[in-house]
Backbone bond lengths (Angstrom), bond angles and torsions (degrees), N, CA, C in turn:
res aa  C-N    CA-C-N  psi(-1)  N-CA   C-N-CA  omega(-1)  CA-C   N-CA-C  phi
1 X - - - 1.460 - - 1.527 110.02 -
2 X 1.336 115.96 132.95 1.457 121.64 173.76 1.530 108.38 -96.38
3 X 1.330 117.71 134.71 1.460 119.53 177.71 1.526 111.23 -125.48
4 X 1.321 114.73 149.61 1.466 122.27 179.86 1.525 107.85 -112.88
5 X 1.329 115.87 128.12 1.472 120.89 -173.68 1.521 110.36 -143.79
6 X 1.339 117.00 152.14 1.465 121.58 172.67 1.528 109.53 -83.22
7 X 1.336 118.24 136.09 1.466 118.80 171.07 1.531 108.81 -66.31
8 X 1.330 117.54 128.62 1.458 121.52 -178.38 1.519 110.46 -128.91
9 X 1.325 115.90 168.92 1.462 122.43 -177.33 1.531 109.39 -79.10
10 X 1.329 117.48 113.06 1.470 122.72 -174.81 1.531 109.80 38.11
11 X 1.340 116.03 77.33 1.470 122.27 -167.61 1.527 114.56 -50.71
12 X 1.321 114.34 156.85 1.466 120.76 177.41 1.528 109.45 -67.23
13 X 1.332 115.08 164.70 1.459 120.02 177.62 1.528 110.35 -61.08
14 X 1.350 117.11 -37.44 1.477 119.90 177.95 1.527 111.02 -58.11
15 X 1.337 116.56 -42.41 1.469 119.82 176.57 1.525 110.62 -56.27
16 X 1.334 114.87 -46.88 1.466 118.41 -174.41 1.519 113.15 -75.76
17 X 1.328 117.94 -25.25 1.470 119.72 172.30 1.528 108.97 -63.57
18 X 1.336 115.85 -45.40 1.479 120.04 177.68 1.527 110.78 -61.00
19 X 1.332 116.10 -43.92 1.467 121.18 -177.15 1.532 111.26 -66.97
20 X 1.334 116.39 -45.38 1.474 120.55 -175.81 1.518 112.46 -65.44
21 X 1.330 116.22 -22.99 1.466 119.98 -178.90 1.530 112.97 -102.14
22 X 1.330 116.12 12.90 1.472 121.29 179.75 1.527 110.20 -104.79
23 X 1.329 115.53 161.66 1.465 120.91 174.00 1.517 111.12 -91.81
24 X 1.323 114.77 -39.51 1.463 120.56 -179.08 1.525 109.59 -135.64
25 X 1.328 115.49 141.15 1.461 121.54 -178.47 1.524 109.37 -115.37
26 X 1.327 115.98 125.45 1.463 121.12 176.62 1.526 108.06 -111.11
27 X 1.321 116.88 125.77 1.455 121.54 177.37 1.531 110.23 -90.79
28 X 1.323 115.59 130.53 1.468 120.82 174.93 1.530 108.47 -75.26
29 X 1.334 115.91 118.86 1.465 120.27 -174.89 1.530 113.25 -114.89
30 X 1.322 117.31 -4.45 1.463 118.30 -169.93 1.535 113.07 -123.57
31 X 1.326 115.90 27.55 1.468 119.09 -179.87 1.524 110.77 -94.83
32 X 1.334 115.75 171.94 1.454 121.26 174.70 1.524 109.98 -86.56
33 X 1.330 115.34 151.74 1.458 120.50 177.95 1.525 109.59 -80.40
34 X 1.322 115.85 129.41 1.463 120.87 177.30 1.520 109.38 -120.25
35 X 1.327 115.96 145.47 1.463 120.68 179.26 1.526 110.11 -76.38
36 X 1.333 114.09 163.46 1.466 122.73 175.44 1.532 113.30 57.70
37 X 1.322 114.84 43.33 1.463 120.45 174.99 1.526 108.69 -128.58
38 X 1.321 115.14 173.47 1.461 120.19 178.91 1.529 112.79 -72.45
39 X 1.324 117.71 -0.32 1.462 119.09 177.81 1.533 111.04 -57.93
40 X 1.319 115.96 -37.24 1.471 117.85 -179.23 1.532 112.89 -131.44
41 X 1.334 116.61 25.82 1.470 118.35 175.47 1.524 110.98 -145.32
42 X 1.323 113.61 154.73 1.471 121.25 174.81 1.522 107.29 -143.52
43 X 1.318 115.95 152.87 1.463 120.66 178.98 1.522 109.83 -113.06
44 X 1.332 115.54 131.82 1.456 120.71 177.21 1.538 108.76 -123.90
45 X 1.336 116.37 175.84 1.463 121.72 -178.75 1.523 108.24 -106.88
46 X 1.339 116.11 102.13 1.458 120.77 178.78 1.518 111.42 -94.08
47 X 1.325 116.08 179.54 1.466 121.71 -177.47 1.528 112.28 -61.88
48 X 1.343 116.31 -25.65 1.468 120.24 -179.88 1.529 112.98 -104.14
49 X 1.334 116.85 13.33 1.462 120.56 179.22 1.524 111.84 112.32
50 X 1.314 115.44 -150.73 1.470 121.42 -175.41 1.526 110.66 -67.51
51 X 1.317 116.18 128.90 1.461 122.27 -175.85 1.525 109.79 -125.83
52 X 1.328 116.11 134.02 1.466 121.60 179.47 1.517 110.83 -93.19
53 X 1.331 116.26 130.37 1.468 122.12 168.44 1.521 106.32 -105.18
54 X 1.319 115.63 117.62 1.461 120.13 -174.00 1.523 110.11 -119.68
55 X 1.328 117.35 125.81 1.465 120.47 176.22 1.528 107.99 -86.67
56 X 1.343 118.63 120.56 1.465 120.08 178.71 1.527 110.66 -71.26
57 X 1.314 116.74 135.69 1.464 120.31 -179.02 1.520 110.05 -124.78
58 X 1.322 114.96 160.28 1.465 121.54 177.99 1.519 107.81 -93.69
59 X 1.321 116.09 112.66 1.470 119.94 179.89 1.525 109.91 -85.39
60 X 1.319 115.32 132.32 1.456 119.38 178.91 1.525 109.31 -79.03
61 X 1.319 115.65 164.32 1.465 120.72 179.32 1.533 111.25 -78.50
62 X 1.325 115.92 -10.65 1.466 118.77 179.46 1.525 109.88 -71.85
63 X 1.330 115.63 157.97 1.463 119.89 176.19 1.519 110.81 -67.15
64 X 1.309 115.01 -38.57 1.465 119.19 -178.75 1.520 109.93 -125.32
65 X 1.298 113.48 139.69 1.461 119.70 179.00 1.520 108.43 -135.69
66 X 1.314 116.05 132.23 1.461 119.71 178.60 1.530 109.82 -66.41
67 X 1.307 114.88 139.01 1.472 121.22 178.54 1.537 110.35 -52.39
68 X 1.312 116.68 -44.28 1.466 120.02 -175.60 1.534 113.09 -66.73
69 X 1.349 116.82 -16.74 1.468 120.47 -179.16 1.527 113.28 -95.38
70 X 1.325 117.21 -4.13 1.471 120.37 -175.32 1.528 110.32 -78.41
71 X 1.332 114.31 125.71 1.460 120.33 -179.74 1.527 110.84 -96.48
72 X 1.328 114.35 152.13 1.463 121.02 176.98 1.528 108.85 -82.96
73 X 1.319 115.95 139.94 1.467 122.23 177.81 1.524 108.10 -85.19
74 X 1.329 115.33 87.69 1.462 120.35 -171.56 1.525 114.04 -83.62
75 X 1.335 116.69 0.91 1.466 118.73 174.91 1.521 109.86 -65.04
76 X 1.331 115.39 -33.10 1.461 120.15 173.35 1.527 108.99 -77.22
77 X 1.312 115.65 141.44 1.467 120.27 -177.53 1.535 110.30 -86.47
78 X 1.335 115.49 54.26 1.471 120.73 -170.96 1.532 112.90 -67.59
79 X 1.330 116.94 -34.70 1.470 118.66 -177.22 1.527 111.61 -63.06
80 X 1.320 115.55 -43.67 1.458 120.22 178.32 1.532 110.81 -63.66
81 X 1.328 116.55 -41.84 1.471 121.05 179.64 1.531 111.09 -64.23
82 X 1.335 116.52 -41.82 1.466 120.19 -179.69 1.534 110.82 -65.78
83 X 1.320 116.40 -41.02 1.465 119.35 -179.54 1.532 110.53 -66.32
84 X 1.341 116.40 -40.63 1.465 119.69 177.58 1.535 110.56 -63.66
85 X 1.323 116.59 -37.29 1.468 120.77 177.75 1.523 110.66 -64.01
86 X 1.345 116.59 -41.99 1.466 120.45 178.87 1.534 111.05 -66.12
87 X 1.333 116.47 -39.83 1.469 120.06 176.98 1.521 110.65 -61.08
88 X 1.320 114.91 -46.65 1.464 120.50 -178.73 1.530 111.55 -63.02
89 X 1.336 115.96 -39.69 1.469 120.94 -176.46 1.522 112.95 -77.42
90 X 1.334 117.04 -37.21 1.476 118.96 -165.86 1.523 116.67 -124.36
91 X 1.310 118.49 1.90 1.477 117.08 -176.76 1.528 112.48 -62.53
92 X 1.344 117.14 -22.66 1.474 119.62 177.47 1.532 112.66 -94.22
93 X 1.318 116.96 1.03 1.474 119.75 179.52 1.534 109.56 -72.32
94 X 1.333 117.21 158.12 1.475 119.89 -173.70 1.528 114.85 -60.71
95 X 1.353 117.53 -29.30 1.469 117.97 -169.95 1.531 114.41 -124.16
96 X 1.340 117.52 13.36 1.466 118.66 -178.96 1.529 111.28 -58.57
97 X 1.328 116.71 -48.97 1.475 120.29 -177.91 1.529 111.54 -63.42
98 X 1.297 115.74 -27.67 1.467 122.43 -178.68 1.542 111.02 -62.91
99 X 1.342 116.19 -34.61 1.472 120.64 -175.32 1.531 113.94 -113.04
100 X 1.307 116.24 -3.44 1.465 121.36 -173.38 1.527 113.07 -54.38
101 X 1.335 116.50 -45.89 1.471 120.32 -174.86 1.527 112.63 -67.24
102 X 1.334 116.77 -28.49 1.466 119.40 178.52 1.527 111.66 -77.41
103 X 1.333 115.91 -34.50 1.468 120.19 -173.32 1.522 113.95 -88.11
104 X 1.322 117.36 -33.49 1.466 119.49 -174.00 1.534 113.61 -57.24
105 X 1.347 120.28 -39.26 1.472 119.42 179.82 1.535 113.87 -57.36
106 X 1.341 117.92 -25.80 1.466 120.42 177.96 1.529 111.37 -63.25
107 X 1.319 116.10 -25.54 1.463 120.66 -177.35 1.528 111.79 -96.95
108 X 1.333 115.02 8.45 1.461 120.50 177.40 1.521 111.87 -122.23
109 X 1.340 116.44 -19.06 1.471 120.00 -179.31 1.522 110.92 -73.98
110 X 1.318 116.47 152.35 1.460 120.28 176.24 1.520 108.26 -86.13
111 X 1.315 115.91 125.73 1.463 120.90 -179.65 1.520 108.56 -125.69
112 X 1.322 116.51 126.33 1.465 120.32 -178.92 1.525 112.25 -94.21
113 X 1.333 116.45 -45.21 1.466 120.80 -176.04 1.525 110.53 -108.87
114 X 1.314 116.10 134.37 1.456 119.75 -174.83 1.533 112.77 -66.12
115 X 1.320 117.27 -35.14 1.465 119.72 179.97 1.530 110.22 -62.50
116 X 1.326 116.67 -45.69 1.472 120.90 179.18 1.531 110.75 -61.66
117 X 1.332 115.54 -41.11 1.464 119.45 -179.48 1.528 110.97 -65.33
118 X 1.325 116.93 -42.13 1.465 120.50 179.63 1.521 111.79 -63.14
119 X 1.326 116.66 -38.54 1.468 120.45 178.16 1.534 110.38 -64.95
120 X 1.328 116.34 -37.68 1.466 120.49 177.75 1.526 110.28 -66.42
121 X 1.346 117.13 -41.35 1.467 120.92 176.99 1.528 110.51 -59.94
122 X 1.338 116.06 -42.41 1.462 120.40 179.24 1.533 110.92 -61.54
123 X 1.314 115.13 -42.57 1.471 120.55 -179.18 1.532 110.97 -60.41
124 X 1.333 116.41 -45.96 1.466 120.50 -177.99 1.529 110.86 -68.15
125 X 1.333 117.07 -43.93 1.467 120.12 179.80 1.531 110.46 -63.13
126 X 1.325 117.35 -39.31 1.468 121.10 178.20 1.526 110.61 -60.72
127 X 1.331 116.36 -39.14 1.468 120.26 176.74 1.529 110.44 -64.71
128 X 1.333 116.27 -42.53 1.473 120.16 178.58 1.525 111.04 -62.11
129 X 1.323 116.16 -40.06 1.472 121.12 -179.74 1.529 112.55 -76.44
130 X 1.350 115.06 -15.58 1.468 122.01 -170.71 1.534 109.63 59.37
131 X 1.322 113.11 42.78 1.465 121.49 178.50 1.521 108.99 -93.44
132 X 1.313 115.91 121.40 1.468 121.07 -179.55 1.524 108.26 -112.52
133 X 1.336 116.40 108.37 1.462 119.60 -178.61 1.525 109.71 -141.19
134 X 1.333 115.75 143.08 1.464 120.68 176.61 1.519 108.99 -72.57
135 X 1.328 117.16 131.41 1.458 120.83 178.24 1.524 110.78 -122.96
136 X 1.319 114.92 149.50 1.468 121.17 172.84 1.519 107.59 -145.82
137 X 1.330 117.01 175.38 1.464 121.73 -176.01 1.517 109.97 -129.80
138 X 1.325 115.91 144.06 1.467 119.28 177.13 1.522 109.57 -72.56
139 X 1.323 115.15 155.46 1.471 120.61 176.36 1.524 111.29 -109.98
140 X 1.332 116.13 -24.79 1.467 120.60 176.25 1.525 108.41 -137.09
141 X 1.330 115.81 156.56 1.462 119.76 179.15 1.522 110.17 -84.04
142 X 1.319 116.60 130.51 1.464 121.54 176.26 1.518 108.94 -124.78
143 X 1.320 115.49 125.41 1.465 119.36 -178.80 1.529 111.09 -66.84
144 X 1.327 116.25 -39.55 1.468 120.81 179.84 1.525 108.83 -126.84
145 X 1.331 117.30 82.02 1.465 120.27 -176.61 1.529 112.00 -67.38
146 X 1.318 115.53 146.35 1.466 120.73 179.47 1.527 110.23 -101.45
147 X 1.328 114.97 148.38 1.468 120.09 174.59 1.511 114.28 75.34
148 X 1.326 117.35 12.78 1.462 120.00 177.99 1.522 110.23 -147.86
149 X 1.319 115.50 145.62 1.467 121.18 175.28 1.527 108.19 -77.90
150 X 1.313 116.42 126.53 1.464 120.94 -174.59 1.537 109.92 -90.56
151 X 1.328 115.69 106.42 1.459 121.12 177.96 1.534 111.61 -108.80
152 X 1.320 116.23 22.46 1.468 119.20 -179.00 1.524 112.15 -66.05
153 X 1.337 116.90 -20.95 1.468 120.13 179.10 1.526 112.29 -61.70
154 X 1.331 117.40 -21.84 1.470 121.14 -178.41 1.524 112.73 -65.84
155 X 1.327 117.35 -12.20 1.470 120.55 -179.16 1.526 111.93 -73.25
156 X 1.333 116.58 -17.60 1.468 120.09 -174.87 1.524 111.83 -79.42
157 X 1.324 115.34 103.24 1.466 120.21 -178.54 1.523 111.71 -70.73
158 X 1.338 116.88 -29.36 1.465 120.87 -174.86 1.533 113.23 -90.24
159 X 1.321 117.48 -17.55 1.474 120.24 -178.32 1.522 109.90 -122.33
160 X 1.315 114.76 54.04 1.448 119.15 -172.95 1.518 112.16 -80.64
161 X 1.322 115.63 137.26 1.464 119.70 172.27 1.526 108.55 -77.49
162 X 1.336 117.94 136.30 1.471 118.81 176.57 1.525 110.57 -65.65
163 X 1.316 115.57 135.18 1.467 120.98 179.98 1.524 109.01 -115.01
164 X 1.314 115.76 136.54 1.457 120.40 -177.18 1.530 110.68 -96.61
165 X 1.340 115.42 60.48 1.456 119.80 -179.12 1.528 110.15 -82.45
166 X 1.320 113.86 151.56 1.471 120.73 178.22 1.540 110.33 -64.32
167 X 1.314 116.33 141.35 1.462 120.40 178.53 1.528 110.59 -76.14
168 X 1.325 115.62 148.50 1.463 121.65 172.71 1.534 107.13 -132.51
169 X 1.319 117.57 168.06 1.469 121.38 -176.06 1.523 110.36 -75.16
170 X 1.346 116.71 128.12 1.460 122.49 177.86 1.525 109.92 -115.14
171 X 1.328 116.68 151.78 1.465 122.02 -173.01 1.534 112.51 -53.82
172 X 1.328 116.45 -48.38 1.467 119.59 -176.67 1.532 111.87 -104.27
173 X 1.322 116.16 23.20 1.456 120.82 -177.31 1.521 113.91 -60.71
174 X 1.347 116.04 -34.81 1.469 118.21 -179.61 1.528 112.11 -74.33
175 X 1.337 115.84 -11.11 1.466 121.56 -178.58 1.527 111.68 -96.46
176 X 1.325 116.36 -45.30 1.468 121.06 -174.70 1.527 113.78 -120.72
177 X 1.336 117.45 0.84 1.458 119.31 -177.08 1.517 112.41 83.87
178 X 1.311 115.31 178.13 1.471 121.05 -177.65 1.537 110.30 -77.60
179 X 1.331 116.73 131.44 1.466 121.55 175.93 1.533 107.55 -112.54
180 X 1.342 117.96 116.84 1.471 120.40 -175.70 1.528 113.44 -82.75
181 X 1.319 113.78 159.37 1.472 123.58 169.74 1.523 114.58 51.48
182 X 1.321 115.46 48.38 1.463 120.22 173.46 1.532 108.88 -82.66
183 X 1.314 116.70 -171.21 1.459 120.90 175.67 1.530 110.07 -61.47
184 X 1.304 115.34 152.08 1.467 121.71 175.81 1.529 111.30 -54.18
185 X 1.340 117.38 -26.43 1.465 120.39 -179.59 1.527 111.61 -61.94
186 X 1.338 116.42 -34.70 1.466 119.78 179.57 1.529 109.97 -62.06
187 X 1.319 116.46 -45.57 1.467 121.13 178.43 1.522 111.07 -65.29
188 X 1.312 116.02 -43.24 1.465 121.56 -177.44 1.530 111.51 -61.59
189 X 1.334 116.87 -47.39 1.464 120.31 -177.33 1.531 112.28 -70.69
190 X 1.325 116.77 -27.60 1.461 119.99 -178.41 1.529 113.89 -91.23
191 X 1.330 116.48 -32.57 1.467 120.08 -175.17 1.526 113.59 -108.75
192 X 1.329 117.53 -19.04 1.463 120.65 176.37 1.521 113.33 58.27
193 X 1.340 117.73 -133.47 1.461 120.97 -176.88 1.526 114.31 -60.62
194 X 1.323 117.33 -16.61 1.467 120.54 178.42 1.531 112.48 -81.49
195 X 1.340 116.99 -8.27 1.470 120.88 -174.03 1.530 112.28 -58.52
196 X 1.327 117.14 -42.24 1.468 119.44 -178.23 1.530 110.86 -66.38
197 X 1.328 117.43 -40.33 1.478 120.23 176.04 1.522 110.56 -59.32
198 X 1.326 115.30 -41.71 1.467 120.49 178.59 1.531 110.12 -59.68
199 X 1.331 117.01 -49.87 1.473 121.82 -177.73 1.526 111.48 -59.96
200 X 1.326 115.99 -42.73 1.469 120.70 -177.66 1.524 112.28 -69.30
201 X 1.341 116.69 -20.79 1.467 119.69 -177.93 1.534 113.70 -92.65
202 X 1.351 116.36 -2.87 1.463 119.66 -178.98 1.535 110.95 -97.41
203 X 1.321 115.09 156.32 1.471 121.35 177.16 1.506 108.96 -118.14
204 X 1.324 115.25 134.54 1.469 119.81 -177.00 1.522 110.51 -92.82
205 X 1.322 115.66 139.62 1.452 121.31 177.14 1.525 109.83 -95.05
206 X 1.326 116.76 131.33 1.477 119.93 -178.81 1.524 111.15 -110.06
207 X 1.346 117.29 5.11 1.472 120.94 -179.71 1.526 110.20 -129.08
């Protein structure tokens, strides 16, 4: 199965369930940037519950701006804040130290465009998961693409379809209960090498 997906910031578990069960992954590269989507946000499990990590971006004065042209607002020290949030949330998780050295450089590198940064995050997370998948990129935007399953709807953080994924142990689960469909980092730090098996065993709901 070929699937079409938006590159997002440390994608949600739903994104990775779709990816892990696909044969080929096509990244949408020619869409417009929309606010309040996973393009520049991820959700993690902090000590006080669900926590948003938001990458600040520079909005153009135009009505529409291509995703690939959107620059990160690096005047804000967001990378340091995000890394501190991850340390605070997951340093006691079973596998944080296992992946720390691979992930930390992402929060120290200079990134100008959010699309490029998201693709780099995907590359590193795929290595951590030991996920081997063929990837390609679109050259033009198609509203109804042929020959591929369209999973671009997963980018909508505010209009999410409920997913009936199996629960796994989370660091603060005994405090706030189970929180579903967080960033892939939550699964990775809690399940470690078992994360890919987990993703491959789940089924995604498209309705």
